[in-house]
Every structure is written in C-alpha cells, then in structure tokens.
KENUFI-186219 format. One record per residue (C-alpha): residue in three letters; x, y, z. Coordinates in Angstrom, 3 decimals, padded with zeros to 6 digits. Each point is the difference from the previous one (the first is absolute). Example, Ala and Ser with C-alpha at 12.3 -4.5 7.8 and 13.67 -1.06 7.14 Angstrom:
# KENUFI-186219
(site 'ALA' (012.300 -004.500 007.800))
(site 'SER' (001.370 003.440 -000.660))
//
This chain:
# KENUFI-186219
(site 'MET' (000.000 000.000 000.000))
(site 'LEU' (001.325 003.480 -000.877))
(site 'ALA' (-000.781 003.547 001.140))
(site 'GLY' (001.423 003.165 -001.519))
(site 'GLY' (000.244 003.543 001.238))
(site 'ALA' (001.476 003.267 -001.232))
(site 'GLU' (003.578 -000.805 001.045))
(site 'SER' (-000.010 -003.577 001.294))
(site 'SER' (-001.544 -003.422 -000.577))
(site 'LEU' (-000.667 -003.153 002.055))
(site 'ALA' (-000.098 -003.664 -000.961))
(site 'LEU' (-001.522 -002.678 002.230))
(site 'THR' (001.308 -003.558 -000.354))
(site 'THR' (-002.065 -003.159 000.483))
(site 'THR' (001.875 -000.559 003.290))
(site 'GLY' (-001.055 003.386 001.440))
(site 'HIS' (003.295 001.816 -000.542))
(site 'LEU' (000.057 003.551 -001.343))
(site 'TYR' (002.449 001.507 -002.474))
(site 'SER' (000.106 003.694 -000.834))
(site 'TRP' (001.811 002.242 -002.443))
(site 'GLY' (000.057 003.692 -000.807))
(site 'SER' (001.639 003.282 000.990))
(site 'ASN' (-000.033 -000.625 003.790))
(site 'THR' (000.724 003.665 000.802))
(site 'ASP' (-002.129 -000.225 003.160))
(site 'GLY' (000.729 -003.635 000.895))
(site 'GLN' (-003.274 -001.156 -001.544))
(site 'LEU' (001.468 -003.297 -001.238))
(site 'GLY' (000.067 -001.457 003.512))
(site 'ASP' (003.573 -001.275 -000.062))
(site 'GLY' (001.286 002.394 002.661))
(site 'THR' (001.893 002.237 -002.462))
(site 'THR' (-000.568 002.978 -002.281))
(site 'THR' (002.067 -001.539 -002.798))
(site 'ASP' (-001.536 000.237 -003.486))
(site 'SER' (-001.057 -003.401 -001.277))
(site 'SER' (-001.823 000.902 -003.196))
(site 'ASP' (001.413 -002.950 -001.954))
(site 'THR' (000.344 -002.709 002.668))
(site 'PRO' (-002.744 -001.234 002.344))
(site 'VAL' (000.970 -000.204 003.680))
(site 'ARG' (-001.656 -002.167 002.634))
(site 'VAL' (-002.157 001.922 002.472))
(site 'ALA' (001.043 -000.612 003.604))
(site 'LEU' (-003.127 -001.331 001.746))
(site 'PRO' (000.100 -000.831 003.709))
(site 'SER' (000.771 -003.624 000.813))
(site 'GLY' (-003.102 -002.169 -000.204))
(site 'TRP' (-001.921 002.386 -002.279))
(site 'ARG' (-000.954 -000.386 -003.667))
(site 'ALA' (-001.895 002.012 -002.571))
(site 'SER' (-003.303 -001.036 -001.549))
(site 'ALA' (-000.831 002.914 -002.346))
(site 'VAL' (001.463 003.147 -001.577))
(site 'GLY' (-001.732 003.042 -001.465))
(site 'GLY' (000.601 003.319 -001.701))
(site 'GLY' (-000.647 001.581 -003.360))
(site 'PRO' (001.377 002.164 -002.797))
(site 'GLY' (001.347 003.225 001.437))
(site 'ALA' (-000.794 -001.108 003.553))
(site 'GLY' (002.080 001.760 002.610))
(site 'HIS' (-000.046 -003.127 002.155))
(site 'ILE' (-000.126 -003.748 -000.480))
(site 'LEU' (-000.858 -002.429 002.754))
(site 'ALA' (000.217 -003.591 001.116))
(site 'ILE' (-002.303 -001.851 002.359))
(site 'VAL' (002.079 -002.071 002.410))
(site 'HIS' (-000.915 -002.423 002.772))
(site 'LYS' (001.621 -002.392 002.445))
(site 'LYS' (000.464 -003.526 -001.281))
(site 'SER' (-002.355 -002.380 001.727))
//
C-alpha cells in the first residue's frame, strides 16, 4: 500500500513495516534524521512490538499518515 504527499511518501509492506522517502527537511520520514532520501526509501523506526496496518495521504497533501497498533 502506498501514500503520497507534497514532499514525502510512505509504503506499507505485507509484514506491517513502513518505508518512507522524500525531502525529510522536517524529519517527516520517521528515521530519526533530516537527511534527504528522495531516491532511496528508508525504514520508519516504529516502537518495538508495533506494526502499521494502513497509510493515507493524497496529491499535494501537507501530511501523510500511518495507522499503527501493538502486535497481538
């Protein structure tokens, strides 16, 4: 599943991991840095025991989001 925003995008894997890419000027990629990653997806650092189940956003969106939950 993919979600795109104005300056970043998210991909959700079938195992609940998130990967993001984009400008990252405000740390929006979730990897703990502000390093540009426009060409290379980086894994989003979720807390231990958590996984994502959905992502959302849209063309020109200022924000993209992921729904995360604790593994049961």
